[in-house]
C-alpha atoms as one frame of an Amber mdcrd trajectory, in Angstrom:
protein
 -40.266  -6.671  -5.794 -40.890  -4.357  -8.697 -40.462  -5.973 -12.090 -38.053
  -4.707 -14.741 -34.357  -5.062 -15.234 -32.031  -3.916 -12.483 -29.500  -1.623
 -14.130 -25.947  -1.869 -12.749 -23.624   1.036 -13.549 -19.889   0.498 -13.822
 -16.728   1.715 -15.473 -15.674  -0.209 -18.553 -12.274  -1.618 -17.584 -11.834
  -5.371 -17.345 -11.547  -5.105 -13.555 -14.608  -2.883 -13.188 -16.645  -5.285
 -15.322 -15.418  -8.252 -13.264 -16.609  -6.467 -10.121 -19.999  -5.698 -11.672
 -20.411  -9.332 -12.744 -19.459 -10.526  -9.272 -22.134  -8.256  -7.814 -24.674
  -9.536 -10.339 -23.790 -13.175  -9.538 -24.265 -12.584  -5.819 -27.612 -10.891
  -6.398 -28.748 -13.718  -8.683 -27.828 -16.310  -6.049 -29.377 -14.367  -3.170
 -32.720 -13.808  -4.911 -32.972 -16.709  -7.360 -32.995 -14.313 -10.309 -31.850
 -15.080 -13.873 -28.980 -13.203 -15.489 -31.334 -11.303 -17.783 -32.944  -9.690
 -14.735 -29.903  -7.419 -14.762 -28.349  -5.067 -17.292 -24.748  -3.931 -16.892
 -24.413  -0.349 -18.124 -20.881   0.854 -18.920 -20.257   4.510 -18.111 -17.032
   6.264 -19.100 -15.693   8.514 -16.361 -13.363  11.504 -16.434 -10.730   9.362
 -14.737 -10.876   6.923 -17.655 -10.503   9.687 -20.212  -7.664  11.578 -18.529
  -4.477   9.572 -19.040  -1.856  12.250 -19.575  -1.354  13.465 -15.995  -1.705
  12.350 -12.367  -5.235  12.290 -10.982  -4.085  14.656  -8.231  -3.584  17.313
 -10.912  -6.907  16.598 -12.597  -9.303  16.663  -9.657  -8.747  13.631  -7.429
 -10.832  10.581  -6.619 -14.201  11.862  -7.781 -13.006  11.578 -11.374 -13.786
   7.847 -11.240 -17.272   8.273  -9.814 -18.995  11.529 -10.754 -20.464  10.453
 -14.113 -21.699   7.190 -12.600 -23.200   9.037  -9.647 -24.930  11.459 -12.004
 -26.472   8.480 -13.813 -27.785   7.258 -10.453 -29.248  10.659  -9.615 -30.824
  10.872 -13.087 -32.420   7.432 -12.706 -30.478   5.980 -15.658 -29.125   3.173
 -13.459 -30.366   1.574 -10.223 -27.089   0.837  -8.484 -23.395   1.468  -9.063
 -20.476  -0.855  -8.384 -17.182   0.757  -7.358 -13.773  -0.081  -5.959 -14.046
   1.301  -2.429 -10.590   2.890  -2.539 -11.761   5.074  -5.481 -14.627   6.571
  -3.489 -14.550  10.102  -2.082 -15.377  10.234   1.620 -18.656  12.051   0.966
 -21.433  11.027  -1.419 -23.619  13.503  -3.309 -26.907  14.382  -1.612 -29.389
  11.591  -2.180 -26.837   8.791  -2.645 -25.457   6.288  -0.119 -23.076   3.358
  -0.008 -25.641   0.659   0.676 -23.532  -2.495   0.673 -19.993  -3.856   0.712
 -19.080  -7.274  -0.650 -16.770  -9.462   1.418 -13.297  -8.022   1.242 -10.542
  -9.649  -0.783  -6.848  -9.761   0.155  -5.757  -6.172   0.876  -2.070  -6.514
  -0.038  -0.219  -4.783  -2.850   1.434  -7.019  -5.425   4.737  -6.410  -7.169
   5.049  -7.591 -10.742   8.769  -7.608 -11.402  10.202  -7.481 -14.898  13.928
  -7.486 -14.090  13.787  -8.813 -10.493  11.098 -10.657  -8.512  11.055  -8.558
  -5.325  11.313  -4.924  -4.292  14.486  -5.703  -2.359  16.074  -7.493  -5.323
  15.607  -4.623  -7.784  18.916  -3.111  -8.787  20.090   0.296  -7.591  18.449
   2.964  -9.724  15.748   0.622 -11.029  12.499   2.205 -12.244   9.098   1.314
 -10.795   5.826   2.552 -12.309   2.817   3.443 -10.156  -0.055   5.925 -10.321
  -0.670   5.806  -6.551   0.969   8.487  -4.404   0.770   6.090  -1.441   2.641
   3.344  -3.297   5.155   5.850  -4.646   5.853   7.214  -1.154   6.137   3.744
   0.390   8.575   2.616  -2.317  10.695   5.717  -1.744  10.582   5.093   2.008
  11.835   1.504   1.618  14.106   1.993  -1.413  15.130   5.660  -1.793  17.540
   4.659  -4.564  14.699   3.557  -6.850  13.228   5.884  -9.467   9.423   5.991
  -9.253   7.495   7.170 -12.310   3.816   7.951 -12.910   2.037   4.976 -14.482
  -1.571   5.666 -15.521  -3.936   3.246 -17.250  -5.859   0.091 -16.449  -4.271
  -3.194 -15.405  -3.701  -4.396 -18.960  -2.176  -1.070 -20.048   0.259  -1.045
 -17.138   1.292  -4.644 -17.750   1.960  -3.877 -21.428   4.190  -0.955 -20.412
   6.067  -3.334 -18.112   6.395  -5.954 -20.856   7.678  -3.268 -23.226  10.496
  -2.498 -20.794   9.357   1.015 -19.840   9.934   0.102 -16.163  11.579  -2.653
 -14.154   8.480  -3.368 -12.059   5.004  -2.132 -11.237   2.596  -2.453  -8.322
  -1.074  -3.412  -8.472  -3.711  -4.398  -5.935  -3.610  -8.148  -5.398  -7.409
  -8.181  -5.019  -7.882  -6.854  -8.536  -5.504  -9.394 -10.031  -7.329 -12.207
  -8.238 -10.678 -10.968  -9.558  -9.205 -10.970 -13.065  -7.805 -14.487 -12.656
  -4.267 -13.094 -12.970  -2.791 -13.857  -9.553  -0.123 -16.016 -11.179   1.722
 -12.977 -12.573   2.581 -11.686  -9.093   6.262 -11.976  -8.189   5.968 -10.618
  -4.624   3.159  -9.876  -2.183   4.134  -6.927  -0.033   3.489  -7.349   3.714
   0.794  -5.191   5.260   2.986  -4.145   8.197   5.665  -2.505   6.016   3.507
  -1.696   2.985   0.018  -0.897   4.323  -2.893  -0.655   1.866  -5.051   2.257
   0.854  -8.237   2.729   2.882 -10.887   0.582   1.196  -8.433  -1.523  -0.817
  -9.796  -4.953  -1.773 -13.447  -4.081  -1.091 -16.242  -3.622  -3.630 -18.910
  -1.114  -2.612 -22.375  -0.597  -4.049 -23.954   2.836  -4.229 -27.650   3.616
  -4.722 -30.277   6.283  -4.261 -31.043   6.798  -0.584 -34.800   6.595  -1.063
 -34.773   3.476  -3.284 -36.280   0.836  -0.978 -36.392  -1.736  -3.784 -32.610
  -1.656  -4.232 -32.037  -1.406  -0.492 -33.931  -4.685  -0.006 -32.116  -6.239
  -2.962 -28.693  -5.471  -1.482 -29.363  -6.471   2.112 -28.562 -10.209   1.703
 -25.221  -9.601  -0.057 -23.880  -6.956   2.331 -20.885  -8.246   4.322 -21.182
  -6.786   7.816 -17.521  -7.067   8.871 -16.292  -5.443   5.656 -18.753  -2.596
   6.176 -17.500  -2.101   9.741 -13.852  -2.078   8.657 -14.586   0.379   5.857
 -16.500   2.672   8.229 -13.322   2.924  10.294 -10.978   3.435   7.341 -13.185
   5.961   5.573 -13.596   7.978   8.781  -9.794   8.069   9.107  -9.537   9.316
   5.537 -12.248  11.918   6.081 -10.509  13.266   9.198  -7.395  13.835   7.099
  -9.376  15.282   4.192  -7.758  12.475   2.199  -7.755  12.489  -1.572  -5.512
  11.487  -4.453  -3.222  14.337  -3.398  -2.336  12.743  -0.059  -0.190   9.630
   0.590  -2.363   7.868   3.174  -2.577   4.219   4.208  -5.138   2.723   6.552
  -6.268  -0.780   7.435  -8.924  -1.947   9.901  -9.335  -5.572  10.992 -12.510
  -6.904  12.617 -12.123  -9.619  15.253 -15.361 -10.728  16.923 -16.841  -7.506
  18.323 -13.634  -5.484  18.185 -11.836  -3.432  15.560  -8.080  -2.863  15.294
  -6.848  -0.031  13.107  -3.426   1.007  11.815  -2.873   4.169   9.809   0.091
   5.864   8.176   0.640   9.228   6.498   3.744  10.059   4.478   5.313  12.870
   2.557   5.408  12.070  -1.176   9.179  11.548  -1.063   8.796   9.000   1.750
  11.283  10.755   4.023   8.777  11.592   6.767   6.018   9.341   8.066   3.656
   9.254  11.016   1.896   6.108  12.228  -1.188   5.789  14.380  -3.272   2.954
  15.760  -6.584   2.489  17.512  -8.828  -0.248  18.828 -12.220  -0.719  20.398
 -15.752  -1.964  19.895 -17.033  -2.362  16.332 -19.966  -0.178  17.365 -17.412
   2.660  17.521 -15.595   1.770  14.287 -16.142   5.147  12.635 -15.233   7.007
  15.833 -12.009   5.006  16.151 -10.991   5.865  12.598 -11.904   9.526  13.003
  -9.991   9.776  16.292  -6.923   8.157  14.718  -7.044  10.659  11.876  -7.351
  13.622  14.224  -4.495  12.368  16.422  -2.065  11.776  13.561  -2.986  15.121
  11.998  -2.206  16.901  15.270   1.043  14.942  15.720   2.282  15.669  12.193
   1.494  19.357  12.437   0.498  21.938   9.873   3.917  22.061   8.232   3.715
  18.372   7.284   0.454  18.836   5.406   1.574  22.056   3.765   4.576  20.215
   2.363   2.421  18.251  -0.049  -0.764  20.291  -0.377
């Protein structure tokens, strides 16, 4: 292997840094390398800078990745660590998602300030969330609740909650576990009634397609089943042209050589929803996800998508 530090690009939030350090630790263990064989390079993205409006109004998911991907293309970093749910369904020419770490718990977590569960919140309570999927699911389950846009990293959102700006907020349980903050959760929302975003709970690693050194470096830490599940979920998202403007949930589970998939699309107000499922061989994971997306798109019809486009 070529000598020289391996440069890991990441956003600068506490969660992003925790994910980069987890990736570094796995690479160190897999290859017997010291910590100083790696350099973690913090890159500020447009999504980090824009805090005054929803991402859907500012350009969507790519806001959290484009500056990091440009650093990869420019050769300033060797690999990039991302939250899979932040990734657009297509990578820039020359870049690929080369590895996925073993997936964490996919559930959403409620952190209640005035009540411990979604059901126990009072009529007219206010819940803060930046995710259109979470907003739509809350409105579907509790149409009496007021849902407000809640931008910022984990610590920022928790401070807003502590300051009484809202009665509760929702965060990914996986992120809280990676931050050592699982104890603040007051309710874990069940996957069947509150399905996760495609890619939720999974760390992905992006690199230059022609970089054989990094490809070999990542091979031992790639988790096959997570990669198969994400291939299904990301194909579902791609078939729906999914972005931050679309309330979409999708979750694939790998069991032996089979994949089971459940997907859901909603209107932002939660009043209309369409579910879809699929199953088959893991060798067809991407096809199963794509087929599910095409079927639910056809079932919902053009009017459904025009209602929130």
